[in-house]
DRENDO-1510 file (C-alpha; in Angstrom, 1 decimal, always signed):
<recs>
REC; n; res; u; v; w
REC; 1; MET; +169.1; +232.8; +89.9 .
REC; 2; ASN; +173.2; +232.9; +91.0 .
REC; 3; GLU; +172.1; +231.0; +93.9 .
REC; 4; LEU; +170.6; +228.3; +92.2 .
REC; 5; GLU; +174.0; +228.4; +89.5 .
REC; 6; ASP; +176.3; +228.0; +92.2 .
REC; 7; GLY; +174.2; +224.8; +94.4 .
REC; 8; SER; +174.7; +227.1; +98.1 .
REC; 9; GLU; +172.3; +225.6; +100.9 .
REC; 10; SER; +170.5; +228.6; +100.4 .
REC; 11; GLY; +169.2; +228.0; +96.8 .
REC; 12; LEU; +167.7; +225.2; +95.9 .
REC; 13; GLY; +169.4; +222.5; +98.0 .
REC; 14; SER; +167.7; +224.1; +101.2 .
REC; 15; TYR; +164.1; +224.1; +99.4 .
REC; 16; TRP; +164.2; +220.8; +98.7 .
REC; 17; ALA; +165.9; +220.2; +102.3 .
REC; 18; GLU; +162.4; +221.6; +103.8 .
REC; 19; LEU; +160.2; +219.6; +102.1 .
REC; 20; THR; +158.1; +217.6; +104.1 .
REC; 21; GLN; +158.1; +213.8; +103.9 .
REC; 22; VAL; +154.6; +213.8; +102.1 .
REC; 23; CYS; +155.7; +216.1; +99.7 .
REC; 24; LEU; +159.0; +214.5; +98.6 .
REC; 25; VAL; +157.6; +211.1; +98.8 .
REC; 26; ASN; +154.7; +213.1; +96.6 .
REC; 27; ILE; +156.7; +214.2; +94.1 .
REC; 28; LEU; +159.1; +210.6; +93.6 .
REC; 29; SER; +155.7; +209.1; +92.7 .
REC; 30; ARG; +155.4; +211.2; +89.7 .
REC; 31; LEU; +159.2; +209.0; +88.7 .
REC; 32; THR; +159.5; +205.9; +87.4 .
REC; 33; LEU; +161.5; +203.4; +89.1 .
REC; 34; GLU; +165.0; +204.0; +87.5 .
REC; 35; GLU; +164.4; +207.2; +87.8 .
REC; 36; ARG; +164.1; +207.4; +91.4 .
REC; 37; TRP; +167.1; +204.0; +91.8 .
REC; 38; ARG; +169.6; +206.3; +89.4 .
REC; 39; GLY; +168.7; +210.5; +90.8 .
REC; 40; PRO; +167.2; +210.9; +93.8 .
REC; 41; MET; +168.4; +207.9; +95.5 .
REC; 42; LEU; +171.6; +209.0; +95.2 .
REC; 43; VAL; +171.7; +212.4; +96.2 .
REC; 44; CYS; +171.2; +212.4; +100.2 .
REC; 45; LYS; +169.6; +210.1; +103.2 .
REC; 46; PRO; +166.5; +212.4; +103.6 .
REC; 47; TRP; +165.9; +211.7; +99.8 .
REC; 48; LEU; +166.5; +207.8; +100.1 .
REC; 49; ASN; +164.7; +207.2; +103.2 .
REC; 50; ALA; +161.9; +209.2; +100.4 .
REC; 51; CYS; +162.6; +206.5; +98.3 .
REC; 52; LYS; +162.1; +204.0; +100.6 .
REC; 53; ASP; +158.0; +204.7; +101.8 .
REC; 54; PRO; +156.0; +201.4; +101.1 .
REC; 55; SER; +153.9; +203.8; +99.1 .
REC; 56; LEU; +156.5; +203.7; +96.1 .
REC; 57; ASN; +157.6; +200.1; +96.4 .
REC; 58; SER; +154.2; +198.2; +95.4 .
REC; 59; VAL; +154.9; +197.5; +92.2 .
REC; 60; ILE; +159.0; +196.5; +90.6 .
REC; 61; ASP; +158.9; +196.4; +86.6 .
REC; 62; LEU; +161.9; +196.1; +85.0 .
REC; 63; GLU; +160.3; +194.0; +82.5 .
REC; 64; SER; +160.3; +197.3; +79.5 .
REC; 65; HIS; +164.1; +196.7; +80.1 .
REC; 66; PHE; +164.0; +193.8; +79.1 .
REC; 67; GLY; +162.4; +194.0; +76.1 .
REC; 68; SER; +164.3; +195.8; +73.5 .
REC; 69; ALA; +168.0; +195.6; +72.3 .
REC; 70; THR; +170.1; +192.6; +72.4 .
REC; 71; GLU; +170.0; +189.5; +75.2 .
REC; 72; LEU; +173.6; +189.6; +76.9 .
REC; 73; PRO; +175.5; +186.5; +78.0 .
REC; 74; ARG; +176.2; +188.6; +81.2 .
REC; 75; HIS; +172.6; +188.4; +82.2 .
REC; 76; TRP; +172.7; +184.8; +82.9 .
REC; 77; THR; +175.8; +185.1; +85.0 .
REC; 78; PRO; +175.7; +185.5; +88.8 .
REC; 79; GLU; +177.2; +189.1; +88.9 .
REC; 80; PHE; +173.9; +190.0; +87.3 .
REC; 81; GLU; +171.4; +187.6; +89.2 .
REC; 82; ARG; +172.5; +188.9; +92.7 .
REC; 83; ARG; +172.3; +192.3; +91.0 .
REC; 84; ILE; +168.6; +191.8; +90.1 .
REC; 85; ASP; +167.9; +190.0; +93.9 .
REC; 86; SER; +169.1; +192.9; +95.3 .
REC; 87; MET; +166.9; +194.7; +93.7 .
REC; 88; LEU; +163.8; +192.7; +95.2 .
REC; 89; ARG; +165.0; +192.4; +98.1 .
REC; 90; SER; +165.5; +196.0; +98.7 .
REC; 91; VAL; +161.8; +196.5; +97.1 .
REC; 92; ALA; +160.2; +194.1; +99.4 .
REC; 93; LEU; +162.0; +195.3; +102.5 .
REC; 94; TRP; +160.7; +199.0; +101.6 .
REC; 95; SER; +157.1; +197.7; +100.5 .
REC; 96; ASP; +156.5; +197.2; +104.3 .
REC; 97; GLY; +154.0; +193.5; +102.3 .
REC; 98; SER; +152.3; +195.7; +100.2 .
REC; 99; LEU; +154.6; +194.8; +97.1 .
REC; 100; LYS; +151.9; +193.9; +95.0 .
REC; 101; GLU; +153.5; +193.4; +91.7 .
REC; 102; ILE; +156.9; +191.9; +90.0 .
REC; 103; ARG; +157.5; +192.3; +86.3 .
REC; 104; LEU; +161.0; +190.9; +86.1 .
REC; 105; ARG; +164.0; +188.1; +84.8 .
REC; 106; HIS; +167.1; +186.6; +85.8 .
REC; 107; CYS; +166.3; +186.6; +90.2 .
REC; 108; SER; +166.8; +183.8; +92.4 .
REC; 109; ASP; +165.7; +181.4; +95.2 .
REC; 110; ARG; +167.4; +183.7; +97.3 .
REC; 111; SER; +165.3; +187.4; +96.8 .
REC; 112; LEU; +162.1; +185.0; +96.3 .
REC; 113; SER; +162.3; +183.7; +99.6 .
REC; 114; LEU; +162.1; +186.7; +101.4 .
REC; 115; VAL; +159.1; +187.5; +99.1 .
REC; 116; ALA; +157.5; +184.6; +99.8 .
REC; 117; GLN; +158.0; +185.4; +104.1 .
REC; 118; SER; +157.1; +189.3; +103.7 .
REC; 119; CYS; +154.4; +190.0; +100.4 .
REC; 120; ALA; +151.1; +188.2; +101.6 .
REC; 121; ASN; +149.9; +190.5; +99.6 .
REC; 122; LEU; +151.5; +189.8; +95.8 .
REC; 123; GLN; +148.9; +189.5; +93.3 .
REC; 124; VAL; +151.8; +189.2; +90.1 .
REC; 125; LEU; +154.5; +187.3; +89.5 .
REC; 126; SER; +156.2; +187.6; +86.9 .
REC; 127; ILE; +159.3; +186.2; +86.4 .
REC; 128; ARG; +160.4; +184.6; +83.0 .
REC; 129; SER; +164.3; +183.1; +82.5 .
REC; 130; CYS; +164.9; +182.1; +86.0 .
REC; 131; ALA; +167.8; +179.7; +86.3 .
REC; 132; HIS; +168.1; +179.2; +89.8 .
REC; 133; VAL; +164.6; +179.6; +90.8 .
REC; 134; THR; +163.4; +176.2; +92.3 .
REC; 135; ASP; +160.4; +174.2; +93.5 .
REC; 136; GLN; +161.6; +175.2; +96.6 .
REC; 137; VAL; +161.1; +178.1; +96.5 .
REC; 138; MET; +158.0; +178.5; +94.8 .
REC; 139; ALA; +156.7; +175.8; +97.8 .
REC; 140; LYS; +156.7; +179.0; +100.1 .
REC; 141; ILE; +155.2; +181.1; +97.0 .
REC; 142; ALA; +152.3; +179.2; +96.7 .
REC; 143; SER; +152.0; +179.1; +100.8 .
REC; 144; GLY; +152.8; +182.9; +101.6 .
REC; 145; CYS; +150.9; +184.3; +98.7 .
REC; 146; PRO; +147.8; +183.3; +97.9 .
REC; 147; LEU; +145.9; +186.5; +96.9 .
REC; 148; LEU; +148.3; +185.4; +93.6 .
REC; 149; ARG; +146.5; +186.2; +90.2 .
REC; 150; GLU; +149.3; +185.9; +87.5 .
REC; 151; VAL; +152.5; +183.8; +87.3 .
REC; 152; ASP; +154.7; +183.9; +84.2 .
REC; 153; ILE; +157.1; +181.3; +84.5 .
REC; 154; SER; +158.3; +181.2; +81.4 .
REC; 155; TYR; +162.0; +179.8; +80.8 .
REC; 156; CYS; +162.2; +178.7; +84.5 .
REC; 157; TYR; +163.9; +175.2; +83.9 .
REC; 158; GLU; +163.8; +174.7; +87.3 .
REC; 159; ILE; +160.6; +174.8; +88.3 .
REC; 160; SER; +158.6; +171.7; +87.7 .
REC; 161; HIS; +154.6; +170.3; +87.8 .
REC; 162; GLU; +155.3; +169.7; +91.1 .
REC; 163; SER; +155.2; +173.7; +91.3 .
REC; 164; LEU; +152.2; +174.1; +89.4 .
REC; 165; ALA; +150.0; +172.0; +91.7 .
REC; 166; LEU; +151.2; +173.8; +95.1 .
REC; 167; ILE; +150.1; +177.3; +93.8 .
REC; 168; GLY; +146.8; +176.3; +91.9 .
REC; 169; ARG; +145.6; +174.6; +94.9 .
REC; 170; ASN; +146.6; +178.0; +97.4 .
REC; 171; CYS; +145.8; +180.5; +94.9 .
REC; 172; THR; +142.2; +180.3; +94.2 .
REC; 173; ASN; +142.3; +183.6; +92.4 .
REC; 174; LEU; +144.8; +182.3; +89.7 .
REC; 175; GLN; +143.7; +183.4; +85.9 .
REC; 176; VAL; +146.7; +184.1; +84.1 .
REC; 177; LEU; +150.0; +181.2; +83.6 .
REC; 178; ARG; +152.5; +181.7; +81.6 .
REC; 179; ARG; +154.2; +178.3; +81.1 .
REC; 180; SER; +156.5; +178.7; +77.9 .
REC; 181; LEU; +159.3; +176.6; +77.0 .
REC; 182; MET; +162.5; +177.9; +74.4 .
REC; 183; ASN; +162.0; +177.4; +71.3 .
REC; 184; TRP; +163.7; +173.3; +70.8 .
REC; 185; LEU; +163.3; +173.2; +67.4 .
REC; 186; ASP; +166.5; +175.7; +66.8 .
REC; 187; PRO; +168.4; +176.3; +69.6 .
REC; 188; SER; +171.2; +178.3; +67.6 .
REC; 189; GLN; +170.2; +182.1; +68.4 .
REC; 190; HIS; +170.7; +181.4; +71.6 .
REC; 191; ALA; +173.8; +179.6; +71.5 .
REC; 192; ARG; +175.8; +181.7; +72.2 .
REC; 193; VAL; +173.8; +183.3; +74.9 .
REC; 194; VAL; +172.1; +181.4; +77.1 .
REC; 195; PRO; +174.6; +179.0; +78.9 .
REC; 196; LYS; +174.9; +175.4; +76.7 .
REC; 197; GLU; +174.2; +173.8; +80.0 .
REC; 198; TYR; +170.3; +175.1; +80.4 .
REC; 199; LEU; +169.4; +175.0; +76.9 .
REC; 200; ASN; +169.8; +171.1; +77.0 .
REC; 201; ALA; +167.6; +171.5; +80.5 .
REC; 202; CYS; +164.3; +171.6; +78.7 .
REC; 203; PRO; +161.7; +170.0; +80.8 .
REC; 204; GLN; +159.5; +166.6; +79.0 .
REC; 205; ASP; +156.6; +166.5; +81.1 .
REC; 206; GLY; +154.2; +168.6; +79.4 .
REC; 207; ASP; +151.4; +166.3; +80.3 .
REC; 208; SER; +152.5; +166.6; +84.1 .
REC; 209; GLU; +152.5; +169.8; +83.9 .
REC; 210; ALA; +149.2; +169.8; +81.7 .
REC; 211; ALA; +147.5; +167.5; +84.4 .
REC; 212; ALA; +148.4; +169.7; +87.6 .
REC; 213; ILE; +146.9; +172.8; +85.6 .
REC; 214; ALA; +143.9; +171.1; +84.5 .
REC; 215; LYS; +143.6; +169.8; +88.1 .
REC; 216; TYR; +144.5; +172.8; +90.4 .
REC; 217; MET; +143.3; +175.8; +88.0 .
REC; 218; PRO; +140.0; +175.7; +87.0 .
REC; 219; HIS; +139.7; +179.5; +87.0 .
REC; 220; LEU; +141.9; +180.3; +84.8 .
REC; 221; VAL; +141.4; +183.2; +81.8 .
REC; 222; THR; +144.9; +182.9; +80.4 .
REC; 223; LEU; +147.2; +180.5; +79.5 .
REC; 224; GLU; +150.7; +180.7; +77.6 .
REC; 225; LEU; +152.1; +177.2; +76.5 .
REC; 226; GLN; +154.4; +177.8; +73.9 .
REC; 227; PHE; +156.6; +175.3; +72.8 .
REC; 228; SER; +155.5; +173.0; +75.9 .
REC; 229; LYS; +156.2; +169.5; +74.6 .
REC; 230; LEU; +152.4; +168.4; +76.0 .
REC; 231; THR; +150.3; +165.7; +73.9 .
REC; 232; ALA; +147.1; +165.3; +72.6 .
REC; 233; LYS; +146.3; +163.8; +76.4 .
REC; 234; GLY; +147.7; +167.0; +78.0 .
REC; 235; LEU; +145.7; +169.3; +75.7 .
REC; 236; ASP; +142.7; +167.0; +76.6 .
REC; 237; MET; +143.4; +167.7; +80.4 .
REC; 238; ILE; +143.5; +170.9; +80.1 .
REC; 239; SER; +139.9; +171.4; +77.7 .
REC; 240; GLN; +138.2; +169.9; +80.1 .
REC; 241; GLY; +139.7; +171.5; +83.4 .
REC; 242; CYS; +139.6; +174.7; +83.0 .
REC; 243; PRO; +136.2; +175.6; +81.4 .
REC; 244; ASN; +136.4; +179.3; +81.1 .
REC; 245; LEU; +139.9; +179.9; +79.5 .
REC; 246; GLU; +139.6; +182.7; +77.1 .
REC; 247; ASP; +142.5; +182.9; +75.2 .
REC; 248; LEU; +145.2; +179.7; +74.9 .
REC; 249; ASP; +148.3; +180.0; +73.0 .
REC; 250; LEU; +150.2; +177.0; +72.0 .
REC; 251; SER; +152.3; +178.4; +69.5 .
REC; 252; GLY; +155.4; +175.6; +69.1 .
REC; 253; CYS; +153.7; +172.4; +70.6 .
REC; 254; ALA; +155.4; +170.5; +68.2 .
REC; 255; ASN; +153.5; +167.1; +69.2 .
REC; 256; LEU; +150.2; +168.5; +68.6 .
REC; 257; THR; +147.7; +168.4; +65.5 .
REC; 258; SER; +145.0; +170.2; +63.8 .
REC; 259; ARG; +142.8; +167.5; +65.1 .
REC; 260; ASP; +144.1; +167.2; +68.4 .
REC; 261; ILE; +143.2; +171.0; +68.9 .
REC; 262; ILE; +139.3; +171.1; +67.1 .
REC; 263; LYS; +138.9; +168.7; +69.7 .
REC; 264; ALA; +140.1; +170.1; +72.8 .
REC; 265; SER; +138.6; +173.7; +70.7 .
REC; 266; CYS; +134.9; +172.1; +71.6 .
REC; 267; HIS; +135.2; +171.5; +75.6 .
REC; 268; LEU; +136.2; +175.7; +75.5 .
REC; 269; LYS; +133.1; +177.8; +74.6 .
REC; 270; LYS; +134.4; +180.9; +76.0 .
REC; 271; MET; +138.0; +180.9; +74.1 .
REC; 272; LYS; +138.6; +183.6; +72.2 .
REC; 273; SER; +141.5; +184.0; +71.2 .
REC; 274; LEU; +144.0; +180.7; +70.3 .
REC; 275; LYS; +147.0; +180.8; +69.0 .
REC; 276; LYS; +147.9; +177.1; +67.1 .
REC; 277; PRO; +150.8; +175.5; +66.4 .
REC; 278; ASN; +152.9; +176.0; +62.6 .
REC; 279; PHE; +152.0; +172.6; +61.6 .
REC; 280; TYR; +153.2; +173.8; +58.4 .
REC; 281; ILE; +157.1; +172.9; +59.5 .
REC; 282; PRO; +157.8; +170.1; +58.7 .
REC; 283; ARG; +157.7; +167.2; +61.3 .
REC; 284; ALA; +160.8; +166.1; +60.2 .
REC; 285; VAL; +162.5; +169.1; +61.1 .
REC; 286; PHE; +160.6; +168.5; +65.0 .
REC; 287; ASN; +161.5; +165.4; +65.3 .
REC; 288; ALA; +165.9; +166.7; +63.8 .
REC; 289; ALA; +165.5; +169.2; +66.2 .
REC; 290; GLU; +164.4; +167.7; +69.2 .
REC; 291; ARG; +168.0; +166.3; +70.0 .
REC; 292; TYR; +168.9; +169.8; +69.7 .
REC; 293; GLY; +167.1; +171.8; +72.7 .
REC; 294; HIS; +165.3; +175.1; +71.6 .
REC; 295; TRP; +166.2; +178.8; +70.5 .
REC; 296; GLN; +163.8; +181.5; +71.7 .
REC; 297; LEU; +164.9; +182.5; +75.4 .
REC; 298; TYR; +162.8; +185.6; +74.3 .
REC; 299; ASP; +161.2; +187.6; +71.1 .
REC; 300; GLU; +161.5; +190.5; +73.8 .
REC; 301; ARG; +165.4; +190.9; +74.2 .
REC; 302; PHE; +167.0; +194.0; +76.1 .
REC; 303; GLN; +170.0; +195.9; +77.1 .
REC; 304; THR; +170.5; +197.0; +80.4 .
REC; 305; ASP; +172.6; +198.1; +83.7 .
REC; 306; VAL; +169.9; +197.5; +85.8 .
REC; 307; PHE; +170.4; +200.9; +87.4 .
REC; 308; ARG; +173.8; +200.1; +88.3 .
REC; 309; ILE; +173.3; +198.7; +91.1 .
</recs>
């Protein structure tokens, strides 16, 4: 008991130091990503090396840290983005090609370029709210990660319909696409959080994106297009090009009418869940609000140190 209390090498420390790599990895696998980064990785070199084992780095999921409390202005700063990039690059390298799932926000082309080069087995890419992820790196992702089955590029305003076309053309297993925009009807909720220039950068080419989805993503089962600016023409293309849709989210799509949605629904025989725009909001409100941008960056908001990287 005294040996454990005084932290001597002959106590608990020596016991853990003598564990084989296999045993240590097995123990660490029972911890969450955050627990590993906050604890074992900081203890000693052998523990750090164990945390780098590919089997512990097949998934990086930080989404739970973006789902509570309040969105902070610092999450949109270059410093915070570099922390996220640093973590993603580390996991991508340590995974040795086994990384299958990425769920985080505020990364950039810097880290995704490495993912595209080294993570051919990637199946899930969820990168919401990434101000500096562009078509250039998404083209690399489309060619380097052909096994993608789920993609979430919501609130990524530097990604255009060209990336959607490339992803659909190269990733034939794609079944889930989330491409929501911020709520451009009322930007006030994020006016002091999200940079103003980004709030004003809301994509306008809703029908171009719809055309790419309809043409290149015929196997979609779930499609989320909250606050998209697509029109009846775009929705009609999707309904005819994606006949397997079961879940469709059109919340906040102010350019659509009830008649547009009813018409499109006739082609979607497998539909189980359809979220419609809030038609009780007067059209005058939509037209007036369009001058000012959009609001809801997240329904989920968070506060995190990103493990103090």
